[in-house]
ROKE-851502 format. One record per atom (N, C-alpha, C): z, y, x. Coordinates in steps of 0.02 Angstrom, whole numbers, plus 50000, padded with zeros to 5 digits. Example, Ala and Ser with C-alpha at 12.3 -4.5 7.8 and 13.67 -1.06 7.14 Angstrom:
REM residues 2
503904971650660503904977550615503904983550660503544988850642503574994750684503945000250645
REM end
This chain:
REM residues 170
512405012650072512655006250070512505002950136512934998750160512914995950228513194989750236512904985050279513214979550303513094980050381513254974350411513114974450487512424975350511511914973350480511264973750509510784977350464510964978650392510534981350349510924987250313510534992950313510884998650270510355001650227510595005550175510125007950129510355015350118509855019650119509965026850105509395029250060509515035250034508935038850003508855045250051508245047350048508175053050093507475053350123507375056950175506725058650211506775054750271506305049450270506225045450332506055049550399505735054850386505495058550445506095062750480506655062550446507235066250474507715061750514507565055550518508055050550546507965050350618508575049950653508595049050725508725041650738508165037350744508145030850754507675028950808507625023150829507165021150880506485021450852506395018550791505775018950762505785019850679505295023450652505225023450586504535019850570504515016650514503975012950493503535017450445502905017850461502425021950415502055017050371502075018250306501675014550259500935017950258500525014950312499925018450324499345014950287498765018650294498155015250267497745012350326497285008750315496935004850368496625008850420496465015250410496205019850461496715022250509497315022550480497895025850519497815033450525497335036450493497255043350501497585048350453498125045650422498495049550383498235049050310498665050950262498555051050189499055054350149499245051250093499755054350051500375051150059500875052850023501495049950019501865049950086502215044450107502555043850162502095044950228501515042150221501035042450275500865050150294500775053750243500565060850251501195064350282501775063050251502415066550276502575064850350502435058950374502525056850437502065060350488501405060550466500935063950505501125071550513501255074850456501395081650457502025083450501502525079250502503155079850540503055078150610502635073450626502575071450699502095076550736501665079550692501165084150726500505081250742500075085450768499365083550778499285077550831499745077250876499655071750929499655064950899500035064150841500035057850810499365055650783499045060450757498345058850733497895056150790497945060450846497585058450904497745051550930498415049450928498565042850957498345037650904498375038950839498125034550788497315033450794497025038550804496255038850812496085034150869496475034350926496375030150986496475023050972496875021250922497035013950905496465011250868496185014850829495565012850788495655008550721496195009550694496415006850636496845000650640497024997850583497464992050574497354988350508497264981550517497124977650460497764977350414497714976350348498264975150306498704969650327499394970150327499834965050348500014965450421499664969550461499754970250533500144976250547500304977550608500664984050628500434986150697500474992850706500304996050775500885000950788500945003150853501475007650864501175013650906501505019350892501375025050935502035028850947501965033850996502575038151002502705041750940503335044750930503535048450879503315055550882503135058750942502985065450951503515069750927503375073750875503865079350849504405076450813504425069650800504905067150749505535065450793506145065250760506765063250798506705055350815506295051950783506195044750802505825044350863505955039550904505565039350969504895035850958504815031350907504225027950896504055028250818503395027350805503175025950737502785019550734503015015250693502715008750681502275008950620501575008850627501185009750569500975002650548501135001450478500904995650450500564996350381500124992650369499634993350311499834988150259500164990150206500354986350149499764985050102499814979650068499304977450020499254981849954498694982849935498534985649867498744979649814499124981249768499294976749711498654975749672498384969649668497824968249624498004961949581498574962249553498754957249504499244951849534499264950749596499674945849632499314939449648498714938949637498264933449657497804933849718498004938949761497604940349812498004941049880498534936649885498904935549948499374941749955499484946349909499864952049914500554951149944500904946049916501614944649934501604943250012501154938250028501194936050101501034942050146500574946150122500364952150165500924957450172501294958350114501874962650116502404959550160502524953550154503054949950197502884951050270502224950550285501984951150355502064958150378501974962950334502064970350357502784970850388503314968550357503954969050375504124965050443503894958750447503944954450509503614957150563502994958850553502574961450611502844968150637503094972250593503384978450613503974977250656504444972450639505024971350670504904968250742504464963650739504214960450801503994965850851503524970450827503244975750870503804980550894504274981550851504834985950863505224982750928505444976450918505804972850966505444972751037504754971651034504354972051094504354978551133504524983551096504504990251117505244993751125505734988651129506454990651133506644994951078506434994151015506694997950956507174993150924507794995650921508374991750891508644994550828508415000750813508635003750747507925005950715507745002750660507105003550630507195005150560506835010950535506905012550466506255011250428506365008550370505745006350332505735010350265505175012950246505025015850178504945009750126504815011650062504675006150016503905004550015503695000250064502944999150072502614996650012502084999449999501564997949943501754999149873502365002649866502625003249795502385010249764502035014449805501815020349775501065019349747500625022949780499925023149753499595015649757499845011349799499625004749804499855000449752500335002549709500514999149643500924992549645501164990549708501534984349709502204984849661502334980149618502924980549575503544981349614503924986649604504484988549646505044982949654505214979849604505714974749607505464968249652504844966649644504584961549683504544963549765504314970049771504214972549837504914972849872505394974649839506114975449868506364967849880506224963249842506434956149855506054953749919505444955349927505054953249983505264956850046505364963350039505654967250096506304964450125506814964250080507474961550097507414954050126507084950650096506924943150121506674942850188506144946850203505824946850266506254949150322506634955250306507054957850359507624952450372507944949850317508514944950324508304938350364507654936250344507394930650384507264931950461506984937950475506874940150543507514940750584507994944050550508634945150581509024938650596508894933650548509304927250557508974922850617508364923950626508004919850676507944923850747508204929550751508094933750820508794935050847508824933550908509494934650943509654942450955509164946150956509204953550970509544956650905510004961650933510424964750877510014970250848509714969450789509314975250762509694977850699509624985250695509894987950635509324990250593509214988550527508724990150490509014995150434508635000350425508785005350368508255005850322508395003650253507895004850200507995012150178507475015350179507505022850159507105023450099507505024450033507155024749974507085032549963506485033749933506305040549922506605043149852506635037649809506815039049739507385035149715507685036949660508265033049638508155026249607507595025449587507375019049550507395013549610506975015249663507055010449720507725009449751508065014749757508755014649779509195009349740509135010349674509515005849627509264998649632508664997549641508414990049648508654987649710508584991149772508824988749836509604987849836509924992149806510704991749804510894985449767510604984449712510744978049666510544972049708510014971849741509834965549780510234964449839510464970049872510864969349933511644967749913511784968149848512384966749826512924971849843512704978349847513164983749863513274988149802
REM end
C-alpha cells in the first residue's frame, strides 16, 4: 500500500535498503527478542558495541547508530512503552517514539525510514490504538516538516497489516 509519503508492507525490516530502520529496543539497547533481536543478529556484533557505548535510552526517546551489516545505513533505536492499562502516559510515550525517531533521522540525513509496530509485541500495547498513534505521529511530523521524508510501516504479521491498511484507507 502506498501514497506519496507513507507506504505499508509486510516483511522483514532487516532486509530493507533504506536510510534508516527503526529498532523497537529496550532501555539497555543491548538486544532482546522480536524485532530488536532480529536487528542485532542481522547487523552483527558491531551494533552491540555501538549500543553499549551509547549507554541506554529512556522510554519515548531515540538514539542512532550505523547499520553495520544491514542494508540500511542507520539504525534508529527507540524504546516504546510497556502497556500498563493506558493510565501511565503510554500513548504520549508511543507518539514520542515516532516523532523523536523521525527528528533524529532527519538530523542524520535519513529520508527513507522504516518503522516496525512499536510496543505491540511483548510490551502488549493494543494493536489498533498503537497503529492509530503511529500513523497520526508520522502524518503530524510530515505535515510540519519541509523535508521530503518517506516512511515505510513494516508489519511482521497479517493482523497489523490489516489494521494499518484500514487506517491508511488503502
